[in-house]
C-alpha positions, 0 to 999 in steps of 0.5 A: 205257318210262316211268321210275318211282319210288317214292312218298313214302309207299313211300320212308318206309315201305318198302312197295309198292302192291298192284296186281292187274294188275302184282302189286306192280310199280306205281309213280309216273311221273317227269315231266320238270323242265319239266312240274312247276310250283312252287306257293308260298303267298303272303302272303294265303294263296292259291296262286301258280304260278311267280315274282313273289311274296315267300315267307316263311321257316318262322319268319315263317310261324309268326309270321304265323299265330300270334295272340297271343290264341290259347290252348294246348291241354293234352294229357291222359290220361283213364281209369277205375278201378272207382270213379272217372274220372281225368284226368291232364295234364302242367302243368310250370311252373304254380303251383296258384293259376294253375289253374282246374278246373271241372265243369259237368254232364258236362264238366270244364274246365281253364284256367290260365297258364304264365308265362315268368319270363325275357324273351328277344328272339325273334331270340335263340331257336334253338328255341322249342317250349315254350308260354307263356301261357294254356291250356285244355282241356275234357273231356266225361265218358263217365259221371255223376260226383259233382261234390261229391266231385271232387279235384284235385292237382298233384305234380311237374308232373302235374295229377291230377283224380279224379272219383268215379263216380255209382252209377247202378245204385242204385234210389231210391224216391220216396214218393208223397203224396196230396192 
Protein backbone atom coordinates (compact mmCIF):
# COMPACT_ATOMS: atom_id res chain seq x y z
CA UNK A 1 0.00 0.00 0.00
CA UNK A 2 1.24 3.50 -0.88
CA UNK A 3 1.95 5.81 2.03
CA UNK A 4 0.23 9.17 1.69
CA UNK A 5 0.40 12.54 3.38
CA UNK A 6 -1.63 15.72 3.18
CA UNK A 7 -0.52 18.42 0.76
CA UNK A 8 0.86 21.71 2.04
CA UNK A 9 -2.47 23.42 1.31
CA UNK A 10 -4.36 20.73 3.23
CA UNK A 11 -2.02 21.05 6.23
CA UNK A 12 -2.27 24.86 6.29
CA UNK A 13 -6.04 25.09 5.84
CA UNK A 14 -7.09 21.83 7.43
CA UNK A 15 -9.09 20.98 4.31
CA UNK A 16 -9.34 17.72 2.43
CA UNK A 17 -9.58 17.29 -1.34
CA UNK A 18 -12.88 16.13 -2.83
CA UNK A 19 -12.44 13.06 -4.99
CA UNK A 20 -15.54 11.51 -6.51
CA UNK A 21 -13.95 8.03 -6.47
CA UNK A 22 -12.60 8.01 -2.90
CA UNK A 23 -15.09 10.40 -1.28
CA UNK A 24 -12.49 12.63 0.39
CA UNK A 25 -9.79 10.01 1.06
CA UNK A 26 -7.42 11.17 -1.71
CA UNK A 27 -3.97 12.36 -0.71
CA UNK A 28 -0.50 13.01 -2.06
CA UNK A 29 2.04 10.16 -2.38
CA UNK A 30 5.20 10.18 -0.26
CA UNK A 31 8.38 9.63 -2.22
CA UNK A 32 11.58 8.09 -0.94
CA UNK A 33 14.34 10.58 -0.08
CA UNK A 34 16.45 9.37 -3.03
CA UNK A 35 13.68 10.18 -5.52
CA UNK A 36 13.45 13.85 -4.55
CA UNK A 37 15.81 16.38 -6.10
CA UNK A 38 16.65 19.74 -4.65
CA UNK A 39 16.16 22.67 -7.01
CA UNK A 40 18.16 25.75 -6.02
CA UNK A 41 18.29 29.11 -7.78
CA UNK A 42 21.84 30.10 -8.77
CA UNK A 43 23.29 33.61 -9.07
CA UNK A 44 22.21 34.02 -12.71
CA UNK A 45 18.58 33.24 -11.91
CA UNK A 46 18.54 29.79 -13.56
CA UNK A 47 17.74 26.62 -11.69
CA UNK A 48 20.31 23.99 -10.75
CA UNK A 49 19.65 20.49 -9.57
CA UNK A 50 22.10 19.11 -7.05
CA UNK A 51 25.45 20.52 -5.90
CA UNK A 52 28.26 22.57 -7.37
CA UNK A 53 26.70 25.98 -6.79
CA UNK A 54 26.78 28.87 -4.37
CA UNK A 55 23.41 29.55 -2.78
CA UNK A 56 22.53 33.00 -1.49
CA UNK A 57 21.01 33.54 1.91
CA UNK A 58 17.71 35.40 2.16
CA UNK A 59 19.25 38.80 2.84
CA UNK A 60 21.76 38.51 -0.03
CA UNK A 61 18.96 37.51 -2.44
CA UNK A 62 16.84 40.53 -1.49
CA UNK A 63 19.83 42.86 -1.74
CA UNK A 64 20.86 41.39 -5.12
CA UNK A 65 17.36 41.70 -6.57
CA UNK A 66 16.75 45.23 -5.25
CA UNK A 67 17.58 48.01 -7.65
CA UNK A 68 18.47 51.37 -6.14
CA UNK A 69 16.47 53.08 -8.91
CA UNK A 70 13.22 51.29 -8.01
CA UNK A 71 10.30 53.25 -6.60
CA UNK A 72 8.06 52.09 -3.82
CA UNK A 73 4.35 51.80 -4.49
CA UNK A 74 1.81 53.31 -2.10
CA UNK A 75 -1.12 51.39 -0.72
CA UNK A 76 -4.37 53.24 -1.25
CA UNK A 77 -8.09 53.20 -0.58
CA UNK A 78 -10.37 54.63 -3.27
CA UNK A 79 -14.07 55.08 -2.58
CA UNK A 80 -16.96 57.31 -3.53
CA UNK A 81 -19.45 59.38 -1.62
CA UNK A 82 -22.53 60.98 -3.12
CA UNK A 83 -20.59 63.98 -4.44
CA UNK A 84 -16.94 62.96 -4.67
CA UNK A 85 -14.26 60.32 -5.21
CA UNK A 86 -11.91 59.98 -2.21
CA UNK A 87 -8.37 58.57 -2.31
CA UNK A 88 -6.62 57.85 1.00
CA UNK A 89 -3.07 56.65 1.60
CA UNK A 90 -0.82 56.24 4.62
CA UNK A 91 2.23 58.42 4.06
CA UNK A 92 3.83 58.66 7.50
CA UNK A 93 7.12 60.50 7.69
CA UNK A 94 6.59 62.57 4.53
CA UNK A 95 6.33 66.34 4.60
CA UNK A 96 3.62 68.00 2.45
CA UNK A 97 6.28 69.80 0.42
CA UNK A 98 7.81 66.40 -0.50
CA UNK A 99 4.54 65.28 -2.13
CA UNK A 100 3.39 65.85 -5.70
CA UNK A 101 -0.25 65.12 -6.56
CA UNK A 102 -1.25 65.62 -10.19
CA UNK A 103 -4.43 64.99 -12.17
CA UNK A 104 -4.18 64.24 -15.89
CA UNK A 105 -7.40 63.40 -17.75
CA UNK A 106 -8.80 60.38 -15.89
CA UNK A 107 -5.70 59.59 -13.79
CA UNK A 108 -4.38 60.80 -10.42
CA UNK A 109 -0.66 60.38 -9.72
CA UNK A 110 0.90 60.66 -6.26
CA UNK A 111 4.69 60.99 -6.07
CA UNK A 112 7.01 61.74 -3.21
CA UNK A 113 10.00 60.79 -1.15
CA UNK A 114 10.28 59.39 2.36
CA UNK A 115 13.67 60.47 3.72
CA UNK A 116 15.47 58.50 6.41
CA UNK A 117 16.99 61.07 8.75
CA UNK A 118 19.30 58.50 10.37
CA UNK A 119 22.05 56.63 8.50
CA UNK A 120 22.35 53.04 9.73
CA UNK A 121 24.82 50.49 8.40
CA UNK A 122 22.94 47.65 6.67
CA UNK A 123 24.64 44.93 8.72
CA UNK A 124 23.32 46.49 11.94
CA UNK A 125 19.67 45.88 11.01
CA UNK A 126 17.73 43.00 12.50
CA UNK A 127 14.66 43.86 10.39
CA UNK A 128 14.30 46.42 7.63
CA UNK A 129 10.69 46.53 6.47
CA UNK A 130 10.05 50.27 6.12
CA UNK A 131 10.46 51.75 2.67
CA UNK A 132 12.75 54.77 2.39
CA UNK A 133 13.16 56.67 -0.86
CA UNK A 134 11.02 57.67 -3.81
CA UNK A 135 7.51 56.31 -4.21
CA UNK A 136 4.64 56.78 -6.63
CA UNK A 137 1.17 55.52 -7.39
CA UNK A 138 -1.20 56.22 -10.26
CA UNK A 139 -4.94 55.64 -10.05
CA UNK A 140 -7.30 55.51 -13.01
CA UNK A 141 -10.49 57.26 -11.99
CA UNK A 142 -13.75 55.36 -12.55
CA UNK A 143 -15.79 58.48 -13.40
CA UNK A 144 -15.31 62.07 -14.56
CA UNK A 145 -14.28 64.60 -11.94
CA UNK A 146 -13.85 68.37 -11.74
CA UNK A 147 -10.05 68.65 -11.54
CA UNK A 148 -10.08 72.39 -10.74
CA UNK A 149 -11.95 71.78 -7.48
CA UNK A 150 -9.82 68.83 -6.23
CA UNK A 151 -8.30 69.12 -2.75
CA UNK A 152 -5.49 67.23 -1.00
CA UNK A 153 -4.67 67.27 2.72
CA UNK A 154 -2.14 65.49 4.94
CA UNK A 155 -3.12 64.90 8.56
CA UNK A 156 -1.56 62.43 11.03
CA UNK A 157 0.31 60.66 8.23
CA UNK A 158 -2.84 60.11 6.12
CA UNK A 159 -3.05 61.74 2.69
CA UNK A 160 -6.65 62.42 1.66
CA UNK A 161 -7.49 63.55 -1.86
CA UNK A 162 -11.06 64.68 -2.53
CA UNK A 163 -12.16 64.84 -6.15
CA UNK A 164 -15.63 66.31 -6.82
CA UNK A 165 -17.68 64.29 -9.27
CA UNK A 166 -18.61 65.95 -12.55
CA UNK A 167 -22.35 66.08 -13.02
CA UNK A 168 -22.74 64.07 -16.21
CA UNK A 169 -26.54 64.04 -15.97
CA UNK A 170 -26.82 67.74 -16.77
CA UNK A 171 -27.65 68.51 -20.34
CA UNK A 172 -25.79 71.47 -21.77
CA UNK A 173 -27.47 73.19 -24.68
CA UNK A 174 -25.31 74.86 -27.30
CA UNK A 175 -26.58 77.72 -29.43
CA UNK A 176 -26.24 77.06 -33.15
CA UNK A 177 -25.19 80.12 -35.10
CA UNK A 178 -25.96 80.56 -38.77
CA UNK A 179 -23.70 82.32 -41.25
